[in-house]
Structures are given as C-alpha cells and as structure tokens.
C-alpha positions in Angstrom: 99.6 -26.9 110.7 97.6 -30.2 110.9 96.5 -31.1 114.5 98.0 -34.5 115.5 95.7 -36.8 117.3 96.7 -37.1 120.9 98.9 -34.0 120.8 98.6 -31.2 123.3 97.1 -29.0 120.5 94.3 -31.5 119.7 92.1 -34.2 121.1 93.1 -37.9 121.2 91.9 -39.8 118.1 89.8 -42.3 120.1 87.8 -39.4 121.7 87.1 -37.9 118.3 85.8 -41.2 117.2 83.6 -41.3 120.3 82.2 -37.8 119.5 81.5 -38.7 115.8 79.7 -42.0 116.7 77.7 -40.3 119.5 76.6 -37.6 117.0 75.5 -40.3 114.6 73.4 -42.0 117.3 71.8 -38.7 118.2 70.9 -38.2 114.5 69.1 -41.6 114.8 71.5 -43.3 112.4 71.7 -46.1 115.1 68.6 -47.1 117.0 68.6 -47.5 120.8 68.3 -51.1 121.8 69.8 -52.4 118.6 73.3 -53.8 118.0 76.1 -51.3 117.4 78.9 -51.5 114.8 81.8 -53.8 115.7 85.4 -52.9 116.4 86.4 -54.2 113.0 83.9 -51.8 111.4 85.3 -48.9 113.5 88.8 -49.9 112.2 87.7 -49.9 108.6 85.7 -46.7 108.8 88.3 -44.6 110.5 91.5 -46.3 109.4 92.7 -46.9 113.0 94.2 -49.8 114.8 92.3 -52.4 116.8 93.6 -50.9 120.1 92.2 -47.4 119.1 88.8 -48.9 118.1 88.6 -50.9 121.4 89.5 -47.9 123.4 86.8 -45.8 121.6 84.1 -48.4 122.2 85.1 -48.9 125.8 84.9 -45.2 126.4 81.4 -45.1 124.9 80.4 -47.9 127.3 81.9 -46.0 130.2 79.9 -42.9 129.2 76.7 -44.8 129.0 76.3 -44.4 125.2 76.6 -48.1 124.6 75.8 -51.2 126.7 77.4 -54.6 126.6 75.3 -57.8 127.0 77.2 -61.0 127.7 77.0 -63.4 124.9 75.0 -61.0 122.7 77.3 -58.1 121.9 77.3 -54.3 122.1 74.1 -52.3 121.9 73.1 -48.6 121.7 71.9 -47.6 125.2 68.2 -46.9 125.6 68.9 -43.7 127.5 71.5 -41.5 125.9 73.7 -39.0 127.8 73.9 -35.5 126.6 76.0 -35.0 123.5 79.6 -34.1 124.3 80.5 -30.5 123.6 82.1 -29.8 120.2 85.8 -30.4 120.0 87.7 -27.3 121.1 90.5 -26.8 118.7 92.4 -23.6 119.1 92.7 -22.0 115.7 91.5 -25.1 113.8 89.7 -24.2 110.6 88.6 -25.7 107.2 88.5 -23.8 103.9 85.6 -24.4 101.7 85.9 -23.3 98.1 82.6 -23.3 96.1 80.9 -21.5 93.3 77.3 -21.0 92.3 76.4 -20.0 95.8 73.0 -18.7 94.6 71.8 -22.1 93.5 69.9 -24.4 95.8 72.3 -27.3 95.2 75.4 -25.4 96.3 73.5 -23.6 99.1 72.5 -27.0 100.5 76.0 -28.4 100.1 77.3 -25.4 102.1 74.7 -26.1 104.8 76.0 -29.6 105.1 79.6 -28.3 105.4 78.6 -25.8 108.0 76.7 -28.4 110.1 79.6 -30.8 110.2 82.1 -28.1 110.9 80.0 -27.0 113.9 79.8 -30.6 115.2 83.6 -31.0 114.9 84.5 -27.6 116.3 86.1 -26.2 113.1 85.9 -22.6 112.0 84.9 -22.3 108.4 86.6 -20.1 105.8 84.4 -19.7 102.7 85.7 -18.7 99.3 83.7 -18.1 96.1 85.7 -19.2 93.1 83.0 -17.7 90.8 83.5 -20.6 88.4 86.9 -19.1 87.6 90.2 -21.2 87.6 92.1 -18.0 88.5 89.9 -17.3 91.5 90.0 -21.0 92.5 93.8 -20.8 92.4 93.9 -17.7 94.6 91.6 -19.4 97.1 93.9 -22.4 97.2 96.9 -20.2 97.9 95.0 -18.3 100.6 94.1 -21.6 102.3 97.7 -22.6 102.3 98.8 -19.2 103.7 96.1 -19.4 106.4 97.4 -22.8 107.5 93.9 -24.4 107.5 93.5 -28.0 108.7 91.9 -29.1 105.4 90.1 -27.9 102.3 86.7 -28.9 100.7 86.8 -28.0 97.0 84.0 -27.9 94.4 86.3 -27.7 91.3 85.5 -25.4 88.5 84.9 -26.7 85.0 88.2 -27.6 83.3 90.2 -26.7 86.4 93.9 -26.3 85.5 94.9 -26.2 89.2 96.0 -29.8 89.7 99.6 -28.8 90.5 98.5 -26.3 93.1 96.2 -28.8 94.7 98.9 -31.4 94.8 101.3 -28.9 96.3 98.7 -28.1 99.0 98.4 -31.8 99.8 102.1 -32.3 99.9 102.4 -29.4 102.4 100.3 -31.4 104.8 96.9 -29.9 104.1 94.4 -32.6 103.0 91.8 -31.9 100.5 88.4 -33.4 99.6 86.5 -32.7 96.4 82.8 -32.5 96.4 80.2 -33.0 93.5 83.0 -33.7 91.0 86.7 -34.5 91.0 90.0 -34.2 89.1 91.0 -37.7 87.9 94.7 -36.8 88.1 94.5 -36.0 91.8 94.4 -38.9 94.4 92.2 -37.1 96.9 89.1 -37.9 98.8 85.9 -37.4 96.8 82.2 -37.2 97.6 79.8 -37.2 94.7 76.2 -38.1 93.8 75.8 -41.2 91.5 76.2 -39.3 88.3 76.4 -42.4 86.2 73.2 -43.6 87.7 71.6 -40.2 87.0 72.3 -40.4 83.3 71.3 -44.0 83.1 68.1 -43.9 85.2 66.6 -40.7 83.7 67.3 -42.0 80.2 65.8 -45.4 81.0 62.8 -43.7 82.5 62.2 -41.9 79.1 62.7 -45.1 77.2 60.2 -46.8 79.4 57.7 -44.1 78.5 58.1 -45.0 74.8 60.7 -42.4 73.7 63.3 -43.8 71.3 64.6 -40.4 70.0 66.1 -38.5 72.9 68.2 -35.4 72.5 70.7 -34.6 75.3 71.3 -30.9 75.9 74.3 -29.9 78.1 75.8 -26.9 79.9 79.3 -27.6 81.3 81.1 -30.4 79.4 84.6 -30.5 80.9 84.0 -32.0 84.3 83.6 -35.5 85.7 80.0 -35.1 86.9 78.8 -34.3 83.4 81.0 -36.9 81.7 79.7 -39.6 84.1 76.1 -38.6 83.3 76.9 -38.7 79.6 78.3 -42.2 80.0 75.3 -43.3 81.9 73.0 -41.9 79.3 74.8 -43.7 76.5 74.9 -47.0 78.5 71.1 -46.8 78.9 70.6 -46.4 75.2 72.9 -49.4 74.5 71.2 -51.5 77.2 67.9 -50.9 75.5 69.4 -51.5 72.0 68.8 -47.9 70.8 71.2 -46.3 68.4 73.4 -43.4 69.6 72.6 -40.7 67.0 75.5 -38.3 66.4 73.2 -35.3 66.6 71.3 -36.4 69.6 73.8 -38.1 71.9 76.7 -35.7 71.7 78.5 -33.8 74.5 78.0 -30.3 73.2 77.2 -27.2 75.3 73.7 -25.9 74.5 73.5 -23.5 77.5 76.6 -21.6 76.4 75.5 -21.0 72.8 74.3 -17.5 71.8 70.4 -17.3 72.0 70.0 -17.2 68.2 72.4 -20.2 67.7 70.6 -22.2 70.5 67.2 -21.7 68.9 68.5 -22.5 65.4 70.1 -25.7 66.8 66.9 -26.7 68.6 64.7 -25.9 65.5 67.0 -28.0 63.3 66.7 -31.0 65.7 62.9 -30.7 65.9 62.5 -30.1 62.1 64.6 -33.1 61.1 63.1 -36.2 59.4 63.4 -38.1 62.7 63.0 -35.5 65.4 63.5 -36.2 69.1 60.3 -36.8 71.1 62.1 -36.0 74.4 64.7 -33.4 75.4 67.0 -34.5 78.2 68.6 -31.5 79.9 71.8 -31.6 81.9 70.1 -29.8 84.9 67.2 -27.5 85.7 68.8 -24.3 84.4 69.3 -25.9 81.0 65.7 -27.0 81.1 64.5 -23.4 82.0 66.5 -22.2 78.9 65.0 -24.9 76.7 61.5 -24.0 77.8 62.1 -20.3 77.0 63.5 -21.3 73.6 60.6 -23.6 72.8 58.2 -20.7 73.5 60.1 -18.5 71.2 60.1 -21.1 68.4 56.5 -22.4 68.8 54.7 -22.4 72.2 52.8 -25.6 71.1 56.1 -27.5 71.3 55.9 -27.4 75.1 52.9 -29.8 74.8 54.4 -32.0 72.1 57.9 -32.6 73.4 58.7 -34.4 76.7 61.1 -32.7 79.0 63.4 -34.3 81.5 66.3 -33.1 83.7 69.3 -35.0 85.0 68.9 -33.1 88.3 66.5 -30.8 90.1 68.9 -27.9 90.3 66.9 -25.0 88.9 65.8 -21.4 89.4 62.3 -22.6 90.1 60.3 -25.7 90.8 60.7 -27.7 87.6 58.9 -30.9 88.7 55.4 -29.8 87.2 57.1 -29.4 83.8 59.1 -32.6 83.5 58.6 -36.3 83.1 61.5 -37.1 85.4 64.4 -35.5 87.3 67.0 -36.7 89.8 67.0 -35.3 93.3 70.6 -34.6 94.4 71.7 -35.4 98.0 73.2 -31.9 98.2 73.3 -31.3 101.9 74.6 -34.9 102.6 77.4 -34.3 100.1 78.7 -31.3 102.0 78.3 -33.1 105.3 80.1 -36.2 104.2 82.9 -34.2 102.5 83.8 -32.7 105.9 83.5 -36.0 107.6 85.9 -37.6 105.0 88.2 -34.6 105.5 88.2 -35.2 109.3 89.2 -38.8 108.8 92.2 -37.6 106.9 93.1 -34.9 109.5 92.7 -37.4 112.4 94.6 -40.3 110.8 98.1 -41.2 112.1 99.2 -42.0 108.6 98.1 -40.6 105.2 95.0 -42.8 104.5 94.0 -44.3 101.2 91.9 -41.8 99.2 88.2 -42.7 99.4 85.6 -42.0 96.7 82.1 -41.9 98.2 79.2 -42.1 95.8 75.8 -41.2 97.3 72.6 -42.6 95.8 70.1 -40.4 94.1 66.3 -40.4 93.9 64.3 -40.1 90.6 61.3 -37.7 90.9 58.4 -38.1 88.5 56.4 -35.3 87.0 54.0 -35.1 84.1 53.9 -37.9 81.6 51.7 -36.4 78.9 
C-alpha cells in the first residue's frame, strides 16, 4: 500500500520536502549565506501546491535551516541545525531490480539507491534479474506481492514485461527506470546522456583525424544503446562523413562466437578502406576487442585507435583508449529513488519525468 502524505501511516508531505531540502543543503548543494530556491521552484520540483511549498519553507525558517532578509529574500542559514532523523515509515520499502551486479557501473548505481533509501527511511529489497526477462518478471510479481511503496528497475535487454510493469503501476505501485527505459511505458526515467555519449566520443575521434570508424556493440535491443548509436551517426553526419554499412551498423560483436568475432574483425581491418579507429559500446567490448587483436596480430594494438562509449570495464581501460565517457552511475541510482519518492509523495499521479544526467569524456592515449 502506498503511504499517503499526511496520513497516520506516513509523514506530511511538507515535512518530507523539508527533510529532502535539508539533506541537499548538508550535501553542499546549496551554500550557506546564498539565496535559496523560491516557492515556485519548490512547487515545480515536487509537483505540490503553493500552500504546501510555503508551509515547507516556513518550517525550514522556523527550524533555523533558512533565514529571511527583508527586501532580499530567503537564504541558507550560516549555522545549520543537525539533520532531521530519517523518516520513520513502518513497513515502507522499495524494490530495486538490477542485473550485472558485479560491474562497477551497477554497483555504483546500487550505492546511490542505498544512500537515498537510507536518507528517506525506506527498507530496500534487492533482486537480481540476471539479465533474464523471466527473472525480471518474477521480481516484478514479487514486488507487487510484497506491497512495496515503489520499484526502481534496470530493464533487461529486449524486455517483454511491459504489461506486467503497467499492471504494477495501475495497482498503485509507482516505478522508475534507471539507465535505460521502455518507450511504451510512461514511467519516470533516469539515464545518462546516451545520445551525447555516442556523439561526443565519435566527434573526439574525428577531431583526432579518424574518418573510418568501426562501431562494435554488445546489447542492441535497448534504448541506451540505440541512443548512443543515433548520437554516433549524428556526429558522422555533422562532420560530413559517410555512414558505411559495414562500419556504422547496429550489430552485436560481443555475442558472436570467438572465431566469428575474429573473422569479422579481420575482414574489416583487411578491407581496401580499413577503419583506423574501433569505437566500442563499453569497456567489456573493448577488453574483448583487445584480446581479439592480440590473437590476430599484436601489432594492431599499436596501429588502431581504441575508444569506448563508457568506462564500464573489468579493469582500468583509460591507459588503452583515446577517449571514454565516465558514467554518473551513483547519481543515477540516487536520483532514481528521489524521483520515485516524488511519485510516492504526490497527492495526484504526477507527470512522468525523464531525467538525463550529463557525462564527462575522459581522454587517454592519442598515439
């Protein structure tokens, strides 16, 4: 059952807003002595009425978190009171359904989820879908049976569980997708700027003089990959480079059998116009490519530039690449729970929000 703001089972909505804003101040997101956000910004951020926003800000003034200066506005107090204790919610819990728990990216996402759940006073039920649509479906059913307050979902590739997700939401349990999303479901979403990843890493290679770039993929049936692919193609188009049907194609390299992978890579590199750069979907693909290049001809590692669309890898890939995108993994998990809390706390079903977090390009070797 979803806790209703202001009910005897939960905490009034304005107090939840106070706790979230105080936590943001203590994380140094707002600087003491500087102007604080307005009541209109509180309304927009949390989807609440002006009365609720005013009540929350007044409470923060009464607690000494904020100060009002006549004719100047509301400011963050120089001396902050101790943080309020986490919300006590009897039996309140969030289900988090992930896969790839051994990777640094997913581990960091989980850390963000755990940190925000702790701040908000939620228990966390973790399920590993093991990249299986069947396991994902079982975890969704389990979340519904457990009566959790909400679900954070990292959807598996080609997920066929849209109906189960919609049934979960219709039963009153909100859901937020993280890292990727299902376009047919109008839920909250928190992702990295995957289009920007594809565009910026490709543009970086082009700026280094590479005009023949082969893109090598792993998963292909998910929005994060398709957005990266679109960004990659857009960068080629913006720099007036042709989209070669053998180089710029959404085909899984990682899932080929080893012999087939090496044959495919050899044929690309032995062609009349071979690629001078290999752009890998992520660090695990790059690790596989490096292994395959060693098998084909170790000298290729020095002659072909390597880039990765993110820094997710079984080891530190930066020394081996010309560029890679650093994912805001922990922030993605943290913001997913925050977005879920907005939905849980809302008086009415809010408009689904899609939050896109910026990425940072890391540079490695350029020889």
